[in-house]
C-alpha positions in Angstrom: 0.0 0.0 0.0 1.3 3.4 -0.8 1.4 5.6 2.3 1.9 9.4 2.7 3.4 11.7 5.3 1.0 12.7 8.0 2.5 16.2 8.1 4.7 18.5 6.2 8.5 18.0 6.3 10.1 19.7 9.3 12.8 22.3 8.9 15.4 19.7 9.8 14.3 17.3 7.0 16.9 18.6 4.5 19.6 18.2 7.2 18.4 14.7 8.0 18.4 13.8 4.3 22.0 15.0 4.0 22.9 12.9 7.0 21.2 9.9 5.5 23.3 10.4 2.3 26.5 10.4 4.2 25.5 7.3 6.2 24.7 5.1 3.2 26.2 1.7 3.0 25.2 1.2 -0.6 25.8 -1.5 -3.1 25.3 -0.8 -6.8 22.3 -2.3 -8.6 24.6 -4.6 -10.4 25.7 -6.2 -7.2 22.5 -6.5 -5.2 22.7 -10.3 -5.0 26.2 -10.1 -3.5 25.2 -7.5 -0.8 21.7 -8.6 0.0 20.1 -11.8 1.5 17.0 -13.9 1.3 15.8 -15.4 4.6 12.9 -17.2 6.1 10.8 -15.2 8.6 12.1 -16.0 12.0 15.7 -16.9 11.0 18.2 -15.9 13.6 20.4 -12.9 12.5 23.7 -14.1 11.0 25.7 -12.6 13.9 23.7 -14.6 16.5 23.7 -18.1 15.0 26.3 -20.7 14.3 24.2 -22.4 11.6 25.7 -22.9 8.2 24.5 -20.6 5.4 22.5 -23.5 3.9 20.7 -24.3 7.2 17.3 -22.7 7.9 16.4 -21.9 11.5 12.9 -22.8 12.7 10.6 -19.8 12.3 10.2 -17.8 15.6 6.5 -17.6 16.2 4.7 -15.0 18.4 1.6 -17.3 18.9 1.2 -18.8 15.4 2.7 -22.2 16.0 5.7 -21.8 13.8 4.0 -22.1 10.4 6.1 -21.9 7.2 6.7 -18.4 5.8 7.6 -16.8 2.6 11.1 -15.5 2.2 11.9 -11.9 3.1 14.3 -10.0 0.8 16.9 -7.9 2.6 18.6 -5.7 0.1 21.9 -3.9 0.9 21.1 -0.8 -1.0 18.4 2.0 -0.9 14.9 2.1 -2.3 16.1 5.0 -4.6 18.7 2.7 -6.1 15.9 0.3 -7.0 14.0 3.1 -8.7 11.4 3.6 -6.0 10.4 7.0 -4.7 9.7 8.1 -1.2 6.0 7.1 -1.1 6.4 3.5 0.2 7.6 2.1 3.4 5.8 2.8 6.7 4.0 6.0 7.8 4.6 8.5 10.6 2.8 8.2 14.0 -0.4 6.3 14.5 -1.7 6.6 10.9 -3.3 3.2 10.0 -2.1 1.0 7.2 -4.9 -1.1 5.7 -2.3 -3.5 4.4 1.4 -4.0 5.1 3.7 -2.3 2.6 5.5 -4.3 -0.1 8.8 -2.7 0.9 10.3 -0.7 3.7 13.6 1.2 4.2 15.7 1.5 7.3 18.1 4.4 7.4 20.7 5.2 10.1 20.8 8.9 10.9 21.7 11.4 13.6 19.7 14.4 14.7 19.9 17.4 17.0 17.7 15.6 19.5 19.7 12.4 19.4 23.2 12.7 18.1 23.9 8.9 18.2 22.8 6.9 15.2 19.2 5.8 15.2 16.9 4.4 12.6 14.1 6.1 10.6 11.8 4.8 7.9 11.4 6.1 4.4 9.1 8.8 5.6 11.6 9.9 8.3 9.6 8.5 11.2 11.8 7.5 14.2 11.8 3.7 14.9 11.9 2.3 18.4 12.6 -0.9 20.4 10.9 -2.2 23.6 12.8 -3.5 26.6 10.0 -6.0 27.3 10.5 -7.7 24.0 13.0 -10.5 23.4 15.9 -10.4 20.9 17.2 -14.0 21.3 14.9 -15.5 20.1 13.1 -12.5 18.6 9.6 -12.1 20.0 7.3 -9.2 20.5 5.4 -8.5 23.7 3.6 -5.5 22.4 0.1 -6.5 21.2 -3.5 -5.2 21.2 -3.6 -1.7 22.9 0.2 -1.5 23.1 0.4 -2.0 19.3 -2.1 0.9 18.8 0.2 3.2 20.7 3.3 1.7 19.2 2.5 0.5 15.7 4.9 -2.3 14.6 6.9 -1.9 11.4 5.3 -4.5 9.3 5.9 -5.7 5.7 4.2 -8.0 3.2 5.6 -11.5 3.1 8.2 -11.7 0.4 8.7 -7.9 0.5 12.0 -6.0 0.3 13.8 -4.3 3.1 16.1 -1.6 1.7 18.9 -0.3 3.8 21.0 2.9 4.3 23.8 2.6 6.9 22.5 -0.7 8.3 24.3 -4.1 8.0 22.0 -6.6 6.2 23.0 -9.3 8.7 21.2 -7.3 11.5 17.8 -7.3 9.7 15.2 -10.0 10.0 11.5 -10.5 10.7 9.0 -12.3 13.0 5.4 -13.3 12.7 3.1 -11.5 15.2 0.1 -12.9 17.0 -2.2 -11.2 14.4 -0.3 -13.0 11.6 1.5 -9.9 10.3 5.2 -9.9 9.6 7.2 -7.4 11.7 10.8 -6.3 10.9 13.5 -6.8 13.5 17.0 -5.2 13.8 19.6 -7.0 15.9 16.9 -9.4 16.9 14.7 -6.6 18.3 11.2 -5.9 16.8 10.9 -2.3 15.7 8.0 0.1 16.0 6.8 3.6 15.3 5.2 5.8 18.0 1.7 7.3 17.9 3.0 10.4 19.7 5.3 11.3 16.8 3.2 13.4 14.4 5.7 14.6 11.9 9.1 13.5 10.4 12.0 14.0 12.9 9.9 13.7 16.0 11.4 11.6 18.8 8.7 11.9 21.4 8.9 8.2 22.3 12.6 8.3 23.4 12.9 6.9 26.9 9.2 6.7 27.4 8.2 4.6 30.5 11.9 3.8 30.8 11.4 1.0 28.3 11.1 2.5 24.9 14.1 3.8 23.0 15.1 4.8 19.5 16.7 1.8 18.0 20.2 1.9 16.6 21.5 0.2 13.4 22.5 -2.9 15.3 19.4 -3.1 17.5 21.0 -1.2 20.4 19.3 1.6 22.4 20.3 4.8 20.7 21.6 7.4 23.1 22.6 4.9 25.8 
């Protein structure tokens, strides 16, 4: 589904875009196969498993019984490199998506509010992690009312995850209780925040002492 920004770009948008440009870890279109990966939803991140490249980990289920999943494509380049414009990905704040997007982009940036690297989506919405979740194995504990306040970053099965300044081996996905596929970074499920109304907002940082902007390896940004 094509999504749009819920507000006009902030005055810092140009600066953030410039920061994104300097943070890119891009591979050319001709070498996407070499710098990307195909994985089954629920595979452990490469840095956290001793399995051989040909082995498939059992899907990590958040209440679905570990059913088989379509492959997720993690591409080590940006959506722009693939000829996509900035209208895909996930939206800002609590704006609903009637269907998960076919692709998302994770970009590592810094900002005036948070000078350490943290992730944003294609629409410059800050992405977060939750201390009550699990990273090994990956599992979300934010469902129902929690997921309304903290919308998970979801993607269509078989969709592409484009990256800017993020190591492909850190990116994965899990299946949620509602059957949707949620993107993980460093094993941690990632979310937006309903209290962020425009690009660049970081109103969820440190909220309840459990929610933090997520760094490019899944770490708490600013810690």
